[in-house]
mmCIF entry with sequence, helices, sheets and N, C-alpha, C, O atoms, coordinates in Angstrom:
data_MODEL
# 
_entry.id   MODEL 
# 
_entity.id                         1 
_entity.type                       polymer 
_entity.pdbx_number_of_molecules   1 
# 
_entity_poly.entity_id                      1 
_entity_poly.type                           'polypeptide(L)' 
_entity_poly.nstd_linkage                   no 
_entity_poly.nstd_monomer                   no 
_entity_poly.pdbx_seq_one_letter_code       MKKKTTISLDTLKAMRRGGREAEMQLLGPGFHSSTRQHKSKKTYTRKQKHKNMND 
_entity_poly.pdbx_seq_one_letter_code_can   MKKKTTISLDTLKAMRRGGREAEMQLLGPGFHSSTRQHKSKKTYTRKQKHKNMND 
_entity_poly.pdbx_strand_id                 A 
# 
loop_
_entity_poly_seq.entity_id 
_entity_poly_seq.num 
_entity_poly_seq.mon_id 
_entity_poly_seq.hetero 
1 1  MET n 
1 2  LYS n 
1 3  LYS n 
1 4  LYS n 
1 5  THR n 
1 6  THR n 
1 7  ILE n 
1 8  SER n 
1 9  LEU n 
1 10 ASP n 
1 11 THR n 
1 12 LEU n 
1 13 LYS n 
1 14 ALA n 
1 15 MET n 
1 16 ARG n 
1 17 ARG n 
1 18 GLY n 
1 19 GLY n 
1 20 ARG n 
1 21 GLU n 
1 22 ALA n 
1 23 GLU n 
1 24 MET n 
1 25 GLN n 
1 26 LEU n 
1 27 LEU n 
1 28 GLY n 
1 29 PRO n 
1 30 GLY n 
1 31 PHE n 
1 32 HIS n 
1 33 SER n 
1 34 SER n 
1 35 THR n 
1 36 ARG n 
1 37 GLN n 
1 38 HIS n 
1 39 LYS n 
1 40 SER n 
1 41 LYS n 
1 42 LYS n 
1 43 THR n 
1 44 TYR n 
1 45 THR n 
1 46 ARG n 
1 47 LYS n 
1 48 GLN n 
1 49 LYS n 
1 50 HIS n 
1 51 LYS n 
1 52 ASN n 
1 53 MET n 
1 54 ASN n 
1 55 ASP n 
# 
_struct_asym.id          A 
_struct_asym.entity_id   1 
# 
loop_
_struct_conf.conf_type_id 
_struct_conf.id 
_struct_conf.pdbx_PDB_helix_id 
_struct_conf.beg_label_comp_id 
_struct_conf.beg_label_asym_id 
_struct_conf.beg_label_seq_id 
_struct_conf.pdbx_beg_PDB_ins_code 
_struct_conf.end_label_comp_id 
_struct_conf.end_label_asym_id 
_struct_conf.end_label_seq_id 
_struct_conf.pdbx_end_PDB_ins_code 
_struct_conf.beg_auth_comp_id 
_struct_conf.beg_auth_asym_id 
_struct_conf.beg_auth_seq_id 
_struct_conf.end_auth_comp_id 
_struct_conf.end_auth_asym_id 
_struct_conf.end_auth_seq_id 
_struct_conf.pdbx_PDB_helix_class 
_struct_conf.details 
_struct_conf.pdbx_PDB_helix_length 
HELX_P HELX_P1 AA1 LEU A 9  ? LEU A 27 ? LEU A 9  LEU A 27 1 ? 19 
HELX_P HELX_P2 AA2 GLN A 48 ? LYS A 51 ? GLN A 48 LYS A 51 1 ? 4  
# 
_struct_conf_type.id          HELX_P 
_struct_conf_type.criteria    ? 
_struct_conf_type.reference   ? 
# 
loop_
_atom_site.group_PDB 
_atom_site.id 
_atom_site.type_symbol 
_atom_site.label_atom_id 
_atom_site.label_alt_id 
_atom_site.label_comp_id 
_atom_site.label_asym_id 
_atom_site.label_entity_id 
_atom_site.label_seq_id 
_atom_site.pdbx_PDB_ins_code 
_atom_site.Cartn_x 
_atom_site.Cartn_y 
_atom_site.Cartn_z 
_atom_site.occupancy 
_atom_site.B_iso_or_equiv 
_atom_site.pdbx_formal_charge 
_atom_site.auth_seq_id 
_atom_site.auth_comp_id 
_atom_site.auth_asym_id 
_atom_site.auth_atom_id 
_atom_site.pdbx_PDB_model_num 
ATOM 1   N N  . MET A 1 1  ? 134.450 99.036  123.914 1.00 0.00 ? 1  MET A N  1 
ATOM 2   C CA . MET A 1 1  ? 134.056 100.149 123.248 1.00 0.00 ? 1  MET A CA 1 
ATOM 3   C C  . MET A 1 1  ? 133.062 101.139 124.161 1.00 0.00 ? 1  MET A C  1 
ATOM 4   O O  . MET A 1 1  ? 132.314 100.703 125.036 1.00 0.00 ? 1  MET A O  1 
ATOM 5   N N  . LYS A 1 2  ? 133.172 102.372 123.845 1.00 0.00 ? 2  LYS A N  1 
ATOM 6   C CA . LYS A 1 2  ? 132.369 103.329 124.591 1.00 0.00 ? 2  LYS A CA 1 
ATOM 7   C C  . LYS A 1 2  ? 130.971 103.382 123.990 1.00 0.00 ? 2  LYS A C  1 
ATOM 8   O O  . LYS A 1 2  ? 130.834 103.262 122.773 1.00 0.00 ? 2  LYS A O  1 
ATOM 9   N N  . LYS A 1 3  ? 129.950 103.553 124.780 1.00 0.00 ? 3  LYS A N  1 
ATOM 10  C CA . LYS A 1 3  ? 128.612 103.664 124.226 1.00 0.00 ? 3  LYS A CA 1 
ATOM 11  C C  . LYS A 1 3  ? 128.402 105.074 123.837 1.00 0.00 ? 3  LYS A C  1 
ATOM 12  O O  . LYS A 1 3  ? 128.816 105.979 124.560 1.00 0.00 ? 3  LYS A O  1 
ATOM 13  N N  . LYS A 1 4  ? 127.758 105.312 122.693 1.00 0.00 ? 4  LYS A N  1 
ATOM 14  C CA . LYS A 1 4  ? 127.414 106.666 122.244 1.00 0.00 ? 4  LYS A CA 1 
ATOM 15  C C  . LYS A 1 4  ? 126.119 107.103 123.006 1.00 0.00 ? 4  LYS A C  1 
ATOM 16  O O  . LYS A 1 4  ? 125.149 106.350 123.091 1.00 0.00 ? 4  LYS A O  1 
ATOM 17  N N  . THR A 1 5  ? 126.147 108.334 123.545 1.00 0.00 ? 5  THR A N  1 
ATOM 18  C CA . THR A 1 5  ? 124.959 108.812 124.165 1.00 0.00 ? 5  THR A CA 1 
ATOM 19  C C  . THR A 1 5  ? 124.486 109.955 123.309 1.00 0.00 ? 5  THR A C  1 
ATOM 20  O O  . THR A 1 5  ? 125.264 110.697 122.709 1.00 0.00 ? 5  THR A O  1 
ATOM 21  N N  . THR A 1 6  ? 123.131 110.070 123.277 1.00 0.00 ? 6  THR A N  1 
ATOM 22  C CA . THR A 1 6  ? 122.574 111.209 122.487 1.00 0.00 ? 6  THR A CA 1 
ATOM 23  C C  . THR A 1 6  ? 122.143 112.316 123.427 1.00 0.00 ? 6  THR A C  1 
ATOM 24  O O  . THR A 1 6  ? 121.454 112.052 124.412 1.00 0.00 ? 6  THR A O  1 
ATOM 25  N N  . ILE A 1 7  ? 122.526 113.524 123.151 1.00 0.00 ? 7  ILE A N  1 
ATOM 26  C CA . ILE A 1 7  ? 122.117 114.634 123.988 1.00 0.00 ? 7  ILE A CA 1 
ATOM 27  C C  . ILE A 1 7  ? 121.272 115.561 123.034 1.00 0.00 ? 7  ILE A C  1 
ATOM 28  O O  . ILE A 1 7  ? 121.673 115.834 121.903 1.00 0.00 ? 7  ILE A O  1 
ATOM 29  N N  . SER A 1 8  ? 120.177 115.996 123.505 1.00 0.00 ? 8  SER A N  1 
ATOM 30  C CA . SER A 1 8  ? 119.264 116.787 122.744 1.00 0.00 ? 8  SER A CA 1 
ATOM 31  C C  . SER A 1 8  ? 120.014 118.169 122.573 1.00 0.00 ? 8  SER A C  1 
ATOM 32  O O  . SER A 1 8  ? 120.846 118.589 123.376 1.00 0.00 ? 8  SER A O  1 
ATOM 33  N N  . LEU A 1 9  ? 119.618 118.814 121.439 1.00 0.00 ? 9  LEU A N  1 
ATOM 34  C CA . LEU A 1 9  ? 120.214 120.210 121.197 1.00 0.00 ? 9  LEU A CA 1 
ATOM 35  C C  . LEU A 1 9  ? 119.819 121.213 122.289 1.00 0.00 ? 9  LEU A C  1 
ATOM 36  O O  . LEU A 1 9  ? 120.602 122.098 122.636 1.00 0.00 ? 9  LEU A O  1 
ATOM 37  N N  . ASP A 1 10 ? 118.551 121.065 122.849 1.00 0.00 ? 10 ASP A N  1 
ATOM 38  C CA . ASP A 1 10 ? 118.189 121.945 123.960 1.00 0.00 ? 10 ASP A CA 1 
ATOM 39  C C  . ASP A 1 10 ? 119.099 121.784 125.230 1.00 0.00 ? 10 ASP A C  1 
ATOM 40  O O  . ASP A 1 10 ? 119.470 122.732 125.922 1.00 0.00 ? 10 ASP A O  1 
ATOM 41  N N  . THR A 1 11 ? 119.412 120.471 125.451 1.00 0.00 ? 11 THR A N  1 
ATOM 42  C CA . THR A 1 11 ? 120.297 120.209 126.590 1.00 0.00 ? 11 THR A CA 1 
ATOM 43  C C  . THR A 1 11 ? 121.716 120.791 126.436 1.00 0.00 ? 11 THR A C  1 
ATOM 44  O O  . THR A 1 11 ? 122.331 121.310 127.368 1.00 0.00 ? 11 THR A O  1 
ATOM 45  N N  . LEU A 1 12 ? 122.185 120.662 125.175 1.00 0.00 ? 12 LEU A N  1 
ATOM 46  C CA . LEU A 1 12 ? 123.511 121.020 124.839 1.00 0.00 ? 12 LEU A CA 1 
ATOM 47  C C  . LEU A 1 12 ? 123.633 122.604 124.951 1.00 0.00 ? 12 LEU A C  1 
ATOM 48  O O  . LEU A 1 12 ? 124.594 123.153 125.490 1.00 0.00 ? 12 LEU A O  1 
ATOM 49  N N  . LYS A 1 13 ? 122.556 123.276 124.385 1.00 0.00 ? 13 LYS A N  1 
ATOM 50  C CA . LYS A 1 13 ? 122.539 124.781 124.476 1.00 0.00 ? 13 LYS A CA 1 
ATOM 51  C C  . LYS A 1 13 ? 122.440 125.200 125.886 1.00 0.00 ? 13 LYS A C  1 
ATOM 52  O O  . LYS A 1 13 ? 123.067 126.202 126.230 1.00 0.00 ? 13 LYS A O  1 
ATOM 53  N N  . ALA A 1 14 ? 121.692 124.520 126.788 1.00 0.00 ? 14 ALA A N  1 
ATOM 54  C CA . ALA A 1 14 ? 121.545 124.950 128.189 1.00 0.00 ? 14 ALA A CA 1 
ATOM 55  C C  . ALA A 1 14 ? 122.837 124.722 128.779 1.00 0.00 ? 14 ALA A C  1 
ATOM 56  O O  . ALA A 1 14 ? 123.208 125.582 129.578 1.00 0.00 ? 14 ALA A O  1 
ATOM 57  N N  . MET A 1 15 ? 123.605 123.742 128.557 1.00 0.00 ? 15 MET A N  1 
ATOM 58  C CA . MET A 1 15 ? 124.973 123.439 129.202 1.00 0.00 ? 15 MET A CA 1 
ATOM 59  C C  . MET A 1 15 ? 125.926 124.632 128.792 1.00 0.00 ? 15 MET A C  1 
ATOM 60  O O  . MET A 1 15 ? 126.589 125.227 129.641 1.00 0.00 ? 15 MET A O  1 
ATOM 61  N N  . ARG A 1 16 ? 125.960 124.938 127.511 1.00 0.00 ? 16 ARG A N  1 
ATOM 62  C CA . ARG A 1 16 ? 126.868 126.069 127.035 1.00 0.00 ? 16 ARG A CA 1 
ATOM 63  C C  . ARG A 1 16 ? 126.474 127.342 127.620 1.00 0.00 ? 16 ARG A C  1 
ATOM 64  O O  . ARG A 1 16 ? 127.341 128.116 128.025 1.00 0.00 ? 16 ARG A O  1 
ATOM 65  N N  . ARG A 1 17 ? 125.165 127.634 127.701 1.00 0.00 ? 17 ARG A N  1 
ATOM 66  C CA . ARG A 1 17 ? 124.649 129.002 128.303 1.00 0.00 ? 17 ARG A CA 1 
ATOM 67  C C  . ARG A 1 17 ? 125.117 128.933 129.778 1.00 0.00 ? 17 ARG A C  1 
ATOM 68  O O  . ARG A 1 17 ? 125.624 129.955 130.241 1.00 0.00 ? 17 ARG A O  1 
ATOM 69  N N  . GLY A 1 18 ? 125.004 127.864 130.547 1.00 0.00 ? 18 GLY A N  1 
ATOM 70  C CA . GLY A 1 18 ? 125.423 127.827 131.918 1.00 0.00 ? 18 GLY A CA 1 
ATOM 71  C C  . GLY A 1 18 ? 126.897 127.986 132.086 1.00 0.00 ? 18 GLY A C  1 
ATOM 72  O O  . GLY A 1 18 ? 127.326 128.584 133.073 1.00 0.00 ? 18 GLY A O  1 
ATOM 73  N N  . GLY A 1 19 ? 127.733 127.470 131.151 1.00 0.00 ? 19 GLY A N  1 
ATOM 74  C CA . GLY A 1 19 ? 129.141 127.619 131.216 1.00 0.00 ? 19 GLY A CA 1 
ATOM 75  C C  . GLY A 1 19 ? 129.484 129.101 130.934 1.00 0.00 ? 19 GLY A C  1 
ATOM 76  O O  . GLY A 1 19 ? 130.351 129.659 131.607 1.00 0.00 ? 19 GLY A O  1 
ATOM 77  N N  . ARG A 1 20 ? 128.895 129.672 130.065 1.00 0.00 ? 20 ARG A N  1 
ATOM 78  C CA . ARG A 1 20 ? 129.227 131.109 129.736 1.00 0.00 ? 20 ARG A CA 1 
ATOM 79  C C  . ARG A 1 20 ? 128.844 131.939 130.918 1.00 0.00 ? 20 ARG A C  1 
ATOM 80  O O  . ARG A 1 20 ? 129.629 132.814 131.285 1.00 0.00 ? 20 ARG A O  1 
ATOM 81  N N  . GLU A 1 21 ? 127.731 131.754 131.542 1.00 0.00 ? 21 GLU A N  1 
ATOM 82  C CA . GLU A 1 21 ? 127.284 132.509 132.700 1.00 0.00 ? 21 GLU A CA 1 
ATOM 83  C C  . GLU A 1 21 ? 128.254 132.366 133.858 1.00 0.00 ? 21 GLU A C  1 
ATOM 84  O O  . GLU A 1 21 ? 128.596 133.331 134.542 1.00 0.00 ? 21 GLU A O  1 
ATOM 85  N N  . ALA A 1 22 ? 128.702 131.080 134.059 1.00 0.00 ? 22 ALA A N  1 
ATOM 86  C CA . ALA A 1 22 ? 129.667 130.780 135.233 1.00 0.00 ? 22 ALA A CA 1 
ATOM 87  C C  . ALA A 1 22 ? 130.976 131.586 134.909 1.00 0.00 ? 22 ALA A C  1 
ATOM 88  O O  . ALA A 1 22 ? 131.588 132.166 135.806 1.00 0.00 ? 22 ALA A O  1 
ATOM 89  N N  . GLU A 1 23 ? 131.370 131.604 133.652 1.00 0.00 ? 23 GLU A N  1 
ATOM 90  C CA . GLU A 1 23 ? 132.658 132.268 133.378 1.00 0.00 ? 23 GLU A CA 1 
ATOM 91  C C  . GLU A 1 23 ? 132.532 133.836 133.588 1.00 0.00 ? 23 GLU A C  1 
ATOM 92  O O  . GLU A 1 23 ? 133.433 134.538 134.048 1.00 0.00 ? 23 GLU A O  1 
ATOM 93  N N  . MET A 1 24 ? 131.374 134.250 133.212 1.00 0.00 ? 24 MET A N  1 
ATOM 94  C CA . MET A 1 24 ? 131.106 135.706 133.370 1.00 0.00 ? 24 MET A CA 1 
ATOM 95  C C  . MET A 1 24 ? 131.195 136.145 134.781 1.00 0.00 ? 24 MET A C  1 
ATOM 96  O O  . MET A 1 24 ? 131.783 137.185 135.079 1.00 0.00 ? 24 MET A O  1 
ATOM 97  N N  . GLN A 1 25 ? 130.591 135.333 135.711 1.00 0.00 ? 25 GLN A N  1 
ATOM 98  C CA . GLN A 1 25 ? 130.632 135.581 137.105 1.00 0.00 ? 25 GLN A CA 1 
ATOM 99  C C  . GLN A 1 25 ? 132.071 135.429 137.652 1.00 0.00 ? 25 GLN A C  1 
ATOM 100 O O  . GLN A 1 25 ? 132.469 136.131 138.583 1.00 0.00 ? 25 GLN A O  1 
ATOM 101 N N  . LEU A 1 26 ? 132.833 134.502 137.055 1.00 0.00 ? 26 LEU A N  1 
ATOM 102 C CA . LEU A 1 26 ? 134.240 134.348 137.577 1.00 0.00 ? 26 LEU A CA 1 
ATOM 103 C C  . LEU A 1 26 ? 135.134 135.474 137.162 1.00 0.00 ? 26 LEU A C  1 
ATOM 104 O O  . LEU A 1 26 ? 135.843 136.076 137.968 1.00 0.00 ? 26 LEU A O  1 
ATOM 105 N N  . LEU A 1 27 ? 135.078 135.765 135.771 1.00 0.00 ? 27 LEU A N  1 
ATOM 106 C CA . LEU A 1 27 ? 136.120 136.698 135.322 1.00 0.00 ? 27 LEU A CA 1 
ATOM 107 C C  . LEU A 1 27 ? 135.532 138.136 135.064 1.00 0.00 ? 27 LEU A C  1 
ATOM 108 O O  . LEU A 1 27 ? 136.325 139.046 134.823 1.00 0.00 ? 27 LEU A O  1 
ATOM 109 N N  . GLY A 1 28 ? 134.211 138.378 135.104 1.00 0.00 ? 28 GLY A N  1 
ATOM 110 C CA . GLY A 1 28 ? 133.648 139.678 134.843 1.00 0.00 ? 28 GLY A CA 1 
ATOM 111 C C  . GLY A 1 28 ? 133.337 139.776 133.400 1.00 0.00 ? 28 GLY A C  1 
ATOM 112 O O  . GLY A 1 28 ? 133.679 138.862 132.650 1.00 0.00 ? 28 GLY A O  1 
ATOM 113 N N  . PRO A 1 29 ? 132.679 140.875 132.934 1.00 0.00 ? 29 PRO A N  1 
ATOM 114 C CA . PRO A 1 29 ? 132.208 141.082 131.627 1.00 0.00 ? 29 PRO A CA 1 
ATOM 115 C C  . PRO A 1 29 ? 133.402 141.295 130.658 1.00 0.00 ? 29 PRO A C  1 
ATOM 116 O O  . PRO A 1 29 ? 134.510 141.653 131.059 1.00 0.00 ? 29 PRO A O  1 
ATOM 117 N N  . GLY A 1 30 ? 133.103 141.051 129.350 1.00 0.00 ? 30 GLY A N  1 
ATOM 118 C CA . GLY A 1 30 ? 134.063 141.243 128.352 1.00 0.00 ? 30 GLY A CA 1 
ATOM 119 C C  . GLY A 1 30 ? 134.835 140.025 127.906 1.00 0.00 ? 30 GLY A C  1 
ATOM 120 O O  . GLY A 1 30 ? 134.592 138.943 128.442 1.00 0.00 ? 30 GLY A O  1 
ATOM 121 N N  . PHE A 1 31 ? 135.747 140.128 126.962 1.00 0.00 ? 31 PHE A N  1 
ATOM 122 C CA . PHE A 1 31 ? 136.454 139.074 126.431 1.00 0.00 ? 31 PHE A CA 1 
ATOM 123 C C  . PHE A 1 31 ? 137.742 138.783 127.267 1.00 0.00 ? 31 PHE A C  1 
ATOM 124 O O  . PHE A 1 31 ? 138.488 139.680 127.660 1.00 0.00 ? 31 PHE A O  1 
ATOM 125 N N  . HIS A 1 32 ? 137.938 137.462 127.504 1.00 0.00 ? 32 HIS A N  1 
ATOM 126 C CA . HIS A 1 32 ? 139.144 137.016 128.262 1.00 0.00 ? 32 HIS A CA 1 
ATOM 127 C C  . HIS A 1 32 ? 139.853 135.991 127.584 1.00 0.00 ? 32 HIS A C  1 
ATOM 128 O O  . HIS A 1 32 ? 139.307 134.897 127.439 1.00 0.00 ? 32 HIS A O  1 
ATOM 129 N N  . SER A 1 33 ? 141.017 136.200 127.143 1.00 0.00 ? 33 SER A N  1 
ATOM 130 C CA . SER A 1 33 ? 141.736 135.114 126.336 1.00 0.00 ? 33 SER A CA 1 
ATOM 131 C C  . SER A 1 33 ? 142.145 133.988 127.249 1.00 0.00 ? 33 SER A C  1 
ATOM 132 O O  . SER A 1 33 ? 142.591 134.242 128.368 1.00 0.00 ? 33 SER A O  1 
ATOM 133 N N  . SER A 1 34 ? 142.011 132.765 126.817 1.00 0.00 ? 34 SER A N  1 
ATOM 134 C CA . SER A 1 34 ? 142.312 131.619 127.673 1.00 0.00 ? 34 SER A CA 1 
ATOM 135 C C  . SER A 1 34 ? 143.665 131.086 127.363 1.00 0.00 ? 34 SER A C  1 
ATOM 136 O O  . SER A 1 34 ? 144.281 130.369 128.152 1.00 0.00 ? 34 SER A O  1 
ATOM 137 N N  . THR A 1 35 ? 144.128 131.460 126.165 1.00 0.00 ? 35 THR A N  1 
ATOM 138 C CA . THR A 1 35 ? 145.523 130.946 125.753 1.00 0.00 ? 35 THR A CA 1 
ATOM 139 C C  . THR A 1 35 ? 146.363 132.112 125.419 1.00 0.00 ? 35 THR A C  1 
ATOM 140 O O  . THR A 1 35 ? 146.569 132.482 124.263 1.00 0.00 ? 35 THR A O  1 
ATOM 141 N N  . ARG A 1 36 ? 146.882 132.727 126.570 1.00 0.00 ? 36 ARG A N  1 
ATOM 142 C CA . ARG A 1 36 ? 147.714 133.905 126.380 1.00 0.00 ? 36 ARG A CA 1 
ATOM 143 C C  . ARG A 1 36 ? 149.197 133.507 126.746 1.00 0.00 ? 36 ARG A C  1 
ATOM 144 O O  . ARG A 1 36 ? 149.420 132.831 127.750 1.00 0.00 ? 36 ARG A O  1 
ATOM 145 N N  . GLN A 1 37 ? 150.174 133.927 125.938 1.00 0.00 ? 37 GLN A N  1 
ATOM 146 C CA . GLN A 1 37 ? 151.563 133.593 126.186 1.00 0.00 ? 37 GLN A CA 1 
ATOM 147 C C  . GLN A 1 37 ? 152.027 134.386 127.474 1.00 0.00 ? 37 GLN A C  1 
ATOM 148 O O  . GLN A 1 37 ? 151.568 135.477 127.816 1.00 0.00 ? 37 GLN A O  1 
ATOM 149 N N  . HIS A 1 38 ? 152.970 133.697 128.109 1.00 0.00 ? 38 HIS A N  1 
ATOM 150 C CA . HIS A 1 38 ? 153.568 134.369 129.297 1.00 0.00 ? 38 HIS A CA 1 
ATOM 151 C C  . HIS A 1 38 ? 154.417 135.616 128.830 1.00 0.00 ? 38 HIS A C  1 
ATOM 152 O O  . HIS A 1 38 ? 155.229 135.545 127.909 1.00 0.00 ? 38 HIS A O  1 
ATOM 153 N N  . LYS A 1 39 ? 154.163 136.730 129.529 1.00 0.00 ? 39 LYS A N  1 
ATOM 154 C CA . LYS A 1 39 ? 154.889 137.920 129.198 1.00 0.00 ? 39 LYS A CA 1 
ATOM 155 C C  . LYS A 1 39 ? 156.039 138.141 130.038 1.00 0.00 ? 39 LYS A C  1 
ATOM 156 O O  . LYS A 1 39 ? 155.845 138.136 131.254 1.00 0.00 ? 39 LYS A O  1 
ATOM 157 N N  . SER A 1 40 ? 157.266 138.344 129.573 1.00 0.00 ? 40 SER A N  1 
ATOM 158 C CA . SER A 1 40 ? 158.533 138.437 130.402 1.00 0.00 ? 40 SER A CA 1 
ATOM 159 C C  . SER A 1 40 ? 158.374 139.712 131.130 1.00 0.00 ? 40 SER A C  1 
ATOM 160 O O  . SER A 1 40 ? 157.710 140.660 130.710 1.00 0.00 ? 40 SER A O  1 
ATOM 161 N N  . LYS A 1 41 ? 159.106 139.675 132.392 1.00 0.00 ? 41 LYS A N  1 
ATOM 162 C CA . LYS A 1 41 ? 159.273 140.920 133.170 1.00 0.00 ? 41 LYS A CA 1 
ATOM 163 C C  . LYS A 1 41 ? 160.183 141.915 132.459 1.00 0.00 ? 41 LYS A C  1 
ATOM 164 O O  . LYS A 1 41 ? 160.065 143.118 132.693 1.00 0.00 ? 41 LYS A O  1 
ATOM 165 N N  . LYS A 1 42 ? 161.014 141.489 131.668 1.00 0.00 ? 42 LYS A N  1 
ATOM 166 C CA . LYS A 1 42 ? 161.881 142.373 130.944 1.00 0.00 ? 42 LYS A CA 1 
ATOM 167 C C  . LYS A 1 42 ? 161.323 143.050 129.707 1.00 0.00 ? 42 LYS A C  1 
ATOM 168 O O  . LYS A 1 42 ? 161.996 143.876 129.090 1.00 0.00 ? 42 LYS A O  1 
ATOM 169 N N  . THR A 1 43 ? 160.063 142.694 129.331 1.00 0.00 ? 43 THR A N  1 
ATOM 170 C CA . THR A 1 43 ? 159.425 143.263 128.225 1.00 0.00 ? 43 THR A CA 1 
ATOM 171 C C  . THR A 1 43 ? 159.167 144.851 128.464 1.00 0.00 ? 43 THR A C  1 
ATOM 172 O O  . THR A 1 43 ? 158.600 145.217 129.493 1.00 0.00 ? 43 THR A O  1 
ATOM 173 N N  . TYR A 1 44 ? 159.561 145.696 127.572 1.00 0.00 ? 44 TYR A N  1 
ATOM 174 C CA . TYR A 1 44 ? 159.432 147.121 127.729 1.00 0.00 ? 44 TYR A CA 1 
ATOM 175 C C  . TYR A 1 44 ? 157.971 147.498 127.520 1.00 0.00 ? 44 TYR A C  1 
ATOM 176 O O  . TYR A 1 44 ? 157.357 147.057 126.549 1.00 0.00 ? 44 TYR A O  1 
ATOM 177 N N  . THR A 1 45 ? 157.397 148.316 128.425 1.00 0.00 ? 45 THR A N  1 
ATOM 178 C CA . THR A 1 45 ? 156.155 148.911 128.201 1.00 0.00 ? 45 THR A CA 1 
ATOM 179 C C  . THR A 1 45 ? 156.137 150.273 128.768 1.00 0.00 ? 45 THR A C  1 
ATOM 180 O O  . THR A 1 45 ? 156.839 150.570 129.735 1.00 0.00 ? 45 THR A O  1 
ATOM 181 N N  . ARG A 1 46 ? 155.297 151.158 128.143 1.00 0.00 ? 46 ARG A N  1 
ATOM 182 C CA . ARG A 1 46 ? 155.231 152.547 128.527 1.00 0.00 ? 46 ARG A CA 1 
ATOM 183 C C  . ARG A 1 46 ? 154.045 152.847 129.506 1.00 0.00 ? 46 ARG A C  1 
ATOM 184 O O  . ARG A 1 46 ? 153.820 153.973 129.951 1.00 0.00 ? 46 ARG A O  1 
ATOM 185 N N  . LYS A 1 47 ? 153.331 151.764 129.790 1.00 0.00 ? 47 LYS A N  1 
ATOM 186 C CA . LYS A 1 47 ? 152.060 152.022 130.611 1.00 0.00 ? 47 LYS A CA 1 
ATOM 187 C C  . LYS A 1 47 ? 152.438 152.470 132.050 1.00 0.00 ? 47 LYS A C  1 
ATOM 188 O O  . LYS A 1 47 ? 153.465 152.057 132.587 1.00 0.00 ? 47 LYS A O  1 
ATOM 189 N N  . GLN A 1 48 ? 151.659 153.246 132.601 1.00 0.00 ? 48 GLN A N  1 
ATOM 190 C CA . GLN A 1 48 ? 152.035 153.899 134.003 1.00 0.00 ? 48 GLN A CA 1 
ATOM 191 C C  . GLN A 1 48 ? 151.902 152.826 135.043 1.00 0.00 ? 48 GLN A C  1 
ATOM 192 O O  . GLN A 1 48 ? 152.665 152.881 136.007 1.00 0.00 ? 48 GLN A O  1 
ATOM 193 N N  . LYS A 1 49 ? 151.032 151.866 134.962 1.00 0.00 ? 49 LYS A N  1 
ATOM 194 C CA . LYS A 1 49 ? 150.925 150.892 136.003 1.00 0.00 ? 49 LYS A CA 1 
ATOM 195 C C  . LYS A 1 49 ? 152.121 150.013 136.055 1.00 0.00 ? 49 LYS A C  1 
ATOM 196 O O  . LYS A 1 49 ? 152.406 149.460 137.117 1.00 0.00 ? 49 LYS A O  1 
ATOM 197 N N  . HIS A 1 50 ? 152.907 149.825 134.895 1.00 0.00 ? 50 HIS A N  1 
ATOM 198 C CA . HIS A 1 50 ? 154.064 149.018 134.921 1.00 0.00 ? 50 HIS A CA 1 
ATOM 199 C C  . HIS A 1 50 ? 155.378 149.850 135.359 1.00 0.00 ? 50 HIS A C  1 
ATOM 200 O O  . HIS A 1 50 ? 156.385 149.296 135.802 1.00 0.00 ? 50 HIS A O  1 
ATOM 201 N N  . LYS A 1 51 ? 155.255 151.195 135.191 1.00 0.00 ? 51 LYS A N  1 
ATOM 202 C CA . LYS A 1 51 ? 156.412 152.024 135.579 1.00 0.00 ? 51 LYS A CA 1 
ATOM 203 C C  . LYS A 1 51 ? 156.444 152.122 137.056 1.00 0.00 ? 51 LYS A C  1 
ATOM 204 O O  . LYS A 1 51 ? 157.541 152.264 137.598 1.00 0.00 ? 51 LYS A O  1 
ATOM 205 N N  . ASN A 1 52 ? 155.310 152.060 137.804 1.00 0.00 ? 52 ASN A N  1 
ATOM 206 C CA . ASN A 1 52 ? 155.277 152.186 139.170 1.00 0.00 ? 52 ASN A CA 1 
ATOM 207 C C  . ASN A 1 52 ? 155.871 150.911 139.841 1.00 0.00 ? 52 ASN A C  1 
ATOM 208 O O  . ASN A 1 52 ? 156.325 151.026 140.979 1.00 0.00 ? 52 ASN A O  1 
ATOM 209 N N  . MET A 1 53 ? 155.897 149.759 139.240 1.00 0.00 ? 53 MET A N  1 
ATOM 210 C CA . MET A 1 53 ? 156.246 148.537 139.858 1.00 0.00 ? 53 MET A CA 1 
ATOM 211 C C  . MET A 1 53 ? 157.791 148.485 139.913 1.00 0.00 ? 53 MET A C  1 
ATOM 212 O O  . MET A 1 53 ? 158.360 147.812 140.773 1.00 0.00 ? 53 MET A O  1 
ATOM 213 N N  . ASN A 1 54 ? 158.463 149.205 138.986 1.00 0.00 ? 54 ASN A N  1 
ATOM 214 C CA . ASN A 1 54 ? 160.010 149.134 139.013 1.00 0.00 ? 54 ASN A CA 1 
ATOM 215 C C  . ASN A 1 54 ? 160.612 150.133 139.966 1.00 0.00 ? 54 ASN A C  1 
ATOM 216 O O  . ASN A 1 54 ? 161.839 150.197 140.033 1.00 0.00 ? 54 ASN A O  1 
ATOM 217 N N  . ASP A 1 55 ? 159.864 150.916 140.707 1.00 0.00 ? 55 ASP A N  1 
ATOM 218 C CA . ASP A 1 55 ? 160.502 151.905 141.611 1.00 0.00 ? 55 ASP A CA 1 
ATOM 219 C C  . ASP A 1 55 ? 161.147 151.256 142.859 1.00 0.00 ? 55 ASP A C  1 
ATOM 220 O O  . ASP A 1 55 ? 161.713 151.957 143.697 1.00 0.00 ? 55 ASP A O  1 
# 
């Protein structure tokens, strides 16, 4: 059996805060979805940045 380890709330909060800061440095500010479905190339879009790719 695994031993249960106790982690204080302060330690847990510090670990979460460190994880958030590392993610912000990696991805930049704002919300970033971590579970996004793959978008097909054939999906129609009117955005200009996608129109230039098909030239």
